[in-house]
Structure formats: structure tokens, C-alpha cells
N, C-alpha and C positions, 0 to 999 in steps of 0.2 A: 504494500500500500504506500502510495506516495503522498507525503504531507507537505503543505506549504509551511513557511516559517511561522506564520501566525497560528496555524493549526497545531504545529509542533509545540509552540509555547503554551497554548491553551491545554493541550493534552498533558504536557509536563506538569503544569500547575494542578490539573485535576488528579493526575497520578500521585503527586505529592500529597494532595489532600486525603488520599486513601491509604497512604503508607502506614499511618499509625493504627489503622484498623485491620491491617493484614495479619492473619494468624501465623504463628510459627516462623517469624523472621529469625534467621540463623546467621546473619552477617556479623562478623566480628573482626576487629583489627588485631594484628599480632601484638602481644603484650602480656603482662602478668596479671592485669586486672581481670577479675571474674565478671565484672560488670559488662553488659552487652554494649558494643560500640558499633555505630554505623558511620561509614566514611561517605561523605558527600563530595563529589568532584565538581568544582566550579561554583564560584560565588556570585553568579548572576541572580536574577530575581527568583528563578525556579529553585536554584540551589539554596538560597537563603530561606525561601519559604519551606522547603523540605526540612532544613535544619531546625527551623522554628517549630514545625509540627512535631518532629521527632523529639526535640529537647523538652517539649511540654509534657511528654509522656514519661520523662525520667531517663530516657535513653541517652547515653553519652554520645556526642557527635564530634567527629573530626571533619572540619570543612577545609578542603584543600583548594586554594586559588592560585592559578598560574601567574597572575599579575600582582601588582602592588596595591590594588584597590578592589573593592567589592561593588557589585551592582551591574556588571556586564555592560550591556548597551544602554543602561540607564545612566545618564550623566547630566547634571544641572550646573550651569555657571551663573554666578550672581555678581552684579556690579556694586559699586560703593553706595548706590542709592537704594539697593535692595531689589532692583528689577532682576528677574531671572529668565533664563532661556534654557529649555530642555534640548540637549543635543541628540538624544536618542529617543527612547519611548517617551511619548508626550500625553496622549489622550487615554482616558478611561471611557470605553464605549459601552453601550447598553448591554451588549452580549457578554461583557467581562464580569460575570456575576461573582466569580471567586475573588477577583481583585477588589470589587466593590465591598464585598463582605469583609475582606481583610482590612481594608482602609477604615471601615467602621469599627472593627475590632481593635485596631491600634489607636483609635481616637483622632484620626487625621481629618482635616477639613478639606472640602472640595468646592469648586466653583463651576457652575454650568453657564455656558455662554455660547452664542452663535458665532461661528467662525466668519469673520468679515475681512476681506483682503482686497487691496488694490492690485492691479495687474500691469506689469510693463512687458508688453509683447509686441515689439516694433514701435509701439507708442504707449504713453501712459493712460491707463483707464481706471477710474475710481470704482470702488465696490458698488455694485448695482447697475453699472453701465456696460458690463461685459458678460458675454455668455456665448454658447455655440449658436450656429445659424439655425433658423427654423427647419431647414432640410435635415440637418444632423439631429435635431431634437426629435423629429419624426422617426428617423431611423432608430434612435435610442428607445423611444416609446414602444415601437413595434417589437424590438428585441426583448424588452422587459415582459411584454404580453406573451411572446413566444416561449420564454423561459418558464412561465407559469403553467404551460400546457404540455411540455415535453415530458417523456418518461425518464426513469432513473438512468437507463443506459445512455440516453442522449445527454443527460446532465453530466454524466461521467466524462463523456467526450468533450463537453464544454469546459470541464474542469482541467483539461489537459492543454488548453490554449489560453494565452494571456488575453486579458480584456482589450488591451491596446491592439494586438494583432487581429483579434476578432472584429473590432470596429473598422480596422483598416480594410479587411476583406469585405465588409459590408458597404464600402464606398464612402466612409466618412472622410472629410477633407483633412489634410495634414494640420492645418491651422486649428481646426476644431478638436482634433485629436490632442494637440498640445495644450489647448485650453482645458479640456477635460482632465488631462493628466495632471495639470497644476491644481485644478479645482478639487479633485478627489484625493490628491496627495496630502492636502491639508487635513483630511479626515483620516486616511489610512496610514499616513506617514511613510508611504512607499509609492513607487511608480506603478502605473497601470500595466507596465511591461512585466511586473512581478506578480500581479494578482490575476487569478483565474477569471475567465469570463463568467462562469457559473456563479462564483462567489459574489462578484459585483452586481450582476443582474438580479440575483436573489435579494441583495441588500437594497437595491433601488426601489423595490416594491414599497417598503416603508423606511425610506432613508431618513435618519434622524436629523432634526434641524439644529440640535445642540450637541456639543461635546462637553466632557467633564475633565477638569484638570485638578491635580492635587495642589493645594495652596503651598507655595514655596518651592514647587517643582517636584518632579518624580523622585529625585534623590532623597526627598523627605521620607518617602516610603522605605527606601533602602536603609536609611539611618534608624528609622523606627524599628524595622525588623532586627537589625544588628543589636540595638540596645535591649531588645526583648529576648534575645537568645539566652538560654540556660544550658548548663552542662555541655558547652561547646568550645572546642579549641579550634582557632582559626590559624591556618598556615598560609602565609603569603609568598609570592614569587618563587614557587616550587612546583613546576608543571609535573603532572603524572606521566610516567613513561611506560608503565605496564600494570596490568591487573591480572592476577592469577589466583586459582583456587587450589588449595592444598589441604588435604585432611580435614575438610569441613570448614576451613577458614579462607577468607578472601584476603589476599595480600596485595596491597597497593604500593607500588614503588615510585618514588619521585625522582626528578633529575638530580637532586642532591644526594641520592642514595638512601634516603629515609624509607623505612618500611613500617 
């Protein structure tokens, strides 16, 4: 089964949510302690969330991060005035139920707002004055209706082609393709060249008017998770080079030679 990055991240978070409920976990690190230890590789949002859930059950956690920072693609920069910019993950969308639940659990504040943006595409255009042509809008409307009527096999085929290429095949102009690419990248945080046609067409049936952001930036979520970790040892700047299973134990070896 082929997964997009967004689907993989969602699956990873959902999997993490179920870890503490799995019976008979027998993972352990090499050592003298009789206490059960789980090693989590990678300190991105999924790794941090898995560590958070595991540590709450009393399981000892070793979190191994290859770089010198936690958060993965989540990164927020703030200027001297307190204005912030998310360089990676930015939006919390309606379908991100696990993320929304976690944000509430950690007591973080969010803000809902409508994305409004001016456009410079050959010439400067203020928000509300730019959009695709009526012809391209008609193409888009027909495709959304078509997607709601096709069977699962046809939807799987649509899932294998990018939305950008699919619109190109349908005769949408290059200018309108680029405008749509900009417009929807504000919501998805990714190019239409990377998103499946089936995914976007399904979303367009009830496309949300508002997005949600964490106050202070998404790195606020990372910091809150880290400060909430219990029974967790964090190892920085030590990439994992091998994972092996010997006599019922999982042995993780890092580039520094630690096991």
C-alpha cells in the first residue's frame, strides 16, 4: 500500500495513540534494569507523541534523535516583536482530530482564521481580486461532481496521479494551474504536484473556509510535549545505524557505538 506523507503522518500518530493499549509489548533495551524500556527512533512530532503516551503508562522511554533538536519538520522562528513564522507544519485542519485532542490536553491555545493573501503573479493582485478563469472553474466543478460518483477502483486510480497533472490533462491553463497551486498550498502546505487528485477532489466537496493555528507557533506544541515527558531519556545527535533482534531483545545501535 502506498501512502502519501500526510497519510503516513496521520497513520503514525494514530498508531502511537494505540501503542499503550497493545497487549504483551516485549520490546526492551539492552541493560541491567528489569524495568521495561521502549526505544523511540526520531524526535519528530510522531516520535514525541509516542514517547508521551508510553511514558504516561510508566514505561521507561529512550528517545533517540539524529539531530541536535526535536520537532522534525516543525520549526517556528520569532522576531524581537514576538511575531512568529512557522517554517514547517503550520495548520491544524478539521481532519486532524488526534492533534486537536492533544492540543486541548496540553492546554494550548489556538486561533481560527480565514487565510487571506495577496498575489504577485506577473502583476500585483490584492486578496479578493484574483482567482482562476470561469472556464477553469467549470472544469474544477465538473471534476468534483465526477469524483463523487466514481467507484472505489476508479478512486484508487485517481489517487495515483497528482492533482496538478490531472488538471493539466483536463485542459486547465498553465496560469490557472499556478494560481490554484498557490491558493491550495496555503491550506495544504504542499504543492499540488505532491497531492493526489482523489484527495483534493474529495476535500473540495466541503472545503473549509478557516484554518487553525497554535498560538505562538507549532513549536509551542513540541515544547509542551517535551516538558510533559516522564521516564524519558533523550539522546541527541546520534543517528541509529542498525536495529537487530537477539534472544527476545531488540538492540538498537547508534553511530557513536551506543547500544
